[in-house]
KOLLOSE-710045 format. One line per 3 residues: for each residue x, y, z of C-alpha. Coordinates in steps of 0.001 Angstrom, whole numbers. Example, Ala and Ser with C-alpha at 12.3 -4.5 7.8 and 13.67 -1.06 7.14 Angstrom:
% residues 2
12300/-4500/7800; 13670/-1060/7140
END
This chain:
% residues 123
0/0/0; 1308/3428/-950; 1884/6009/1781
-640/8846/1876; -149/12569/2332; -2159/14984/4483
-4517/15575/1539; -5370/11865/1365; -3581/11187/-1923
-373/9313/-2717; 2694/10714/-937; 4917/12666/-3341
8710/12895/-3230; 9954/15648/-931; 13597/15994/-1959
16527/14166/-3484; 19292/16808/-3279; 20033/16338/-493
18305/12953/-132; 15770/13436/2632; 13434/11331/4730
13950/9167/7789; 14722/6293/5426; 16697/8547/3029
14352/7598/202; 13452/11149/-788; 10031/10874/866
8698/11756/4303; 7797/8135/5017; 7550/7063/8630
7377/3870/10616; 7872/2457/14109; 11629/3202/14008
10994/6910/13311; 10550/8159/16844; 10868/11762/15632
7930/11539/13188; 9917/13026/10247; 6770/13632/8222
6609/17341/7300; 8100/18172/3896; 9421/21701/4300
11347/24166/2212; 13690/25368/4930; 14404/29030/5532
17265/30827/7263; 14794/31766/10008; 13768/28144/10581
17368/26889/10497; 18324/29474/13152; 15273/28476/15219
16165/24777/15011; 19777/25502/15977; 18578/27525/18981
16665/24414/20096; 19784/22239/19913; 19372/20764/16416
21904/22346/14049; 20723/21372/10586; 23257/23605/8827
26393/21686/9826; 27435/18654/7821; 27701/15290/9575
29624/13159/7064; 29441/10032/9256; 25674/10018/8666
25840/11203/5065; 24299/14533/6061; 25568/17497/4019
24019/20242/6138; 21073/22300/4924; 20849/25762/3416
17787/27955/2837; 15687/26592/-19; 16545/22937/623
13615/20545/914; 13754/18390/4048; 11516/16047/6032
11189/17717/9416; 9995/16240/12686; 6350/17235/12934
6836/18323/16541; 9690/20678/15671; 7696/22133/12767
4739/22731/15104; 7050/24301/17692; 8440/26607/14973
4901/27451/13825; 3948/28552/17322; 7091/30736/17379
6264/32230/13938; 9323/30549/12414; 7730/27686/10455
8918/27113/6904; 6662/26527/3897; 5215/23014/3587
4683/20872/483; 1336/19296/1374; 1531/16629/-1325
4854/15430/118; 3873/15718/3811; 2955/12315/5267
-451/11929/6903; 1400/10988/10111; 2042/14703/10662
-1649/15084/11523; -1005/13313/14836; 996/16398/15873
-423/19372/13977; -3613/20231/12143; -4306/20180/8437
-5413/23811/8747; -2029/24814/10216; -197/22946/7467
-2390/24509/4777; -1697/27966/6229; 1987/27303/5444
1413/25238/2320; 2512/25857/-1210; 964/24750/-4422
3078/21750/-5390; 4612/21401/-8819; 4467/17560/-8728
END
């Protein structure tokens, strides 16, 4: 069965450069191993990256041991739904690709909140 997005349709690819997703498959798929619920496909901004770093998660620094190149504004990345929601409440949430955001994000945030930050996908 294909994974579904927050709109109830087939989950689209979030990003391949860099390769994103908990499973590094380009999609915001999730499963029992994904304790962080990496389900929100975001186009990261400098503001969000600074916010995440201030919370102890520096997404801008490369971690070669894990094949992580570090992110820059404009990169597409599967974020933890909880961190995205935290950023939203602090007015620092990045734009979301709804077609590439896994329905699992709805256990943490609302569809309305995601739509408020959504973009029209080009998939």
